[in-house]
C-alpha positions as CSV (number, residue, x, y, z in Angstrom):
1,E,-0.3,0.7,-0.3
2,D,1.9,1.3,-3.4
3,G,3.1,4.8,-4.1
4,R,6.2,6.6,-2.9
5,I,7.8,6.8,0.6
6,R,9.7,10.0,1.6
7,I,12.0,9.9,4.6
8,N,13.0,13.4,6.0
9,Y,15.5,14.1,8.7
10,K,16.9,17.3,10.0
11,V,20.7,17.8,10.6
12,K,22.2,20.4,12.7
13,F,26.0,20.8,12.4
14,I,27.9,21.2,15.6
15,T,31.2,21.6,13.8
16,D,32.2,22.8,10.4
17,S,32.0,20.1,7.7
18,F,33.0,19.8,4.2
19,N,31.1,17.4,1.8
20,P,29.6,15.1,4.3
21,I,27.8,12.0,3.2
22,F,24.1,11.8,4.1
23,G,22.3,8.5,4.1
24,I,20.0,6.0,5.6
25,V,19.5,2.4,6.4
26,I,16.0,1.0,6.5
27,R,15.6,-2.4,8.3
28,S,12.6,-4.7,8.5
29,E,11.2,-5.6,11.9
30,N,13.4,-8.7,11.8
31,G,16.6,-6.5,11.6
32,I,17.2,-7.2,7.9
33,N,18.8,-4.3,5.9
34,T,16.1,-3.7,3.4
35,F,17.3,-0.5,1.7
36,V,20.6,1.4,2.1
37,T,21.4,4.6,0.3
38,N,23.5,7.7,0.6
39,T,24.8,10.7,-1.3
40,R,28.1,9.1,-2.2
41,M,26.4,6.0,-3.8
42,K,24.2,8.4,-5.8
43,G,27.2,10.4,-6.9
44,I,26.0,13.6,-5.1
45,K,28.5,16.0,-3.6
46,S,27.2,18.0,-0.7
47,D,28.5,21.3,0.4
48,K,30.4,23.0,3.1
49,Y,28.4,23.5,6.3
50,T,29.2,25.7,9.3
51,S,28.6,25.0,12.9
52,G,25.0,25.8,13.9
53,E,23.7,25.3,10.3
54,E,20.7,23.2,9.8
55,K,19.6,21.1,6.8
56,V,16.7,18.8,6.0
57,V,17.7,15.6,4.1
58,S,14.9,14.1,2.0
59,I,15.1,10.5,0.5
60,E,12.3,9.4,-1.7
61,F,11.6,6.0,-3.3
62,N,9.0,3.7,-4.7
63,N,7.2,1.6,-2.1
64,Y,8.1,-1.9,-2.9
65,L,8.2,-2.9,0.7
66,D,5.9,-5.7,1.9
67,T,3.4,-5.2,4.8
68,G,5.4,-4.7,8.0
69,K,7.2,-2.3,10.4
70,Y,10.5,-0.8,9.3
71,S,13.1,1.2,11.2
72,V,15.1,4.2,9.7
73,S,18.7,4.8,10.8
74,P,19.8,8.1,9.5
75,A,23.5,8.9,9.3
76,V,26.0,11.6,8.5
77,A,29.5,10.6,7.7
78,Y,32.7,12.3,7.0
79,S,33.7,12.5,3.3
80,D,36.1,9.6,3.8
81,G,33.0,7.4,4.4
82,I,34.8,5.8,7.5
83,R,34.1,8.1,10.2
84,F,30.6,9.4,11.3
85,Y,29.5,12.7,12.6
86,D,26.3,11.0,13.8
87,W,24.4,7.7,13.4
88,R,21.0,7.3,14.8
89,D,20.4,3.5,14.9
90,N,16.7,2.6,14.5
91,W,15.8,6.3,15.1
92,F,12.2,6.0,14.0
93,W,9.7,3.5,12.7
94,F,7.0,3.4,10.0
95,S,4.5,0.9,8.9
96,V,3.5,-0.3,5.4
97,K,0.1,-1.9,4.8
98,K,-0.4,-3.7,1.4
99,A,-3.5,-5.6,0.2
100,Y,-1.8,-8.8,1.2
101,K,1.4,-9.9,3.0
102,T,3.8,-11.9,0.8
103,G,6.0,-13.1,3.6
104,G,9.0,-11.6,1.7
105,I,10.7,-8.3,2.2
106,L,9.5,-6.8,-1.1
107,N,5.9,-6.6,-2.6
108,F,5.8,-5.0,-6.0
109,D,3.4,-5.0,-8.8
110,H,3.9,-8.1,-11.0
111,S,2.1,-10.5,-13.2
112,I,1.8,-14.4,-13.4
113,E,1.0,-16.0,-16.6
114,I,0.3,-19.8,-17.2
115,K,0.3,-21.0,-20.8
């Protein structure tokens, strides 16, 4: 169905960290990167976190995905964007059910007009 999708994941720091980059990759069941985002892309600076500290990362977006199964790969990178504290590939899955399957990756409200 349409609406919004919210992805939440918890991060527990095992070392002190300054301005890490939080993000996700959503892949279709065929392994195609369907949506990729992170705090750096959005221009969001994080904070300084100490070992043992826990945070919940929430990412919300309009559900334009087509019917199917999707994996979520959450990640936390160093501020340089090259090295990772942690990357959980295909860590969890969710399903989307629309009124009909288009066969594409996206399925958003639209109109068709014939004149």
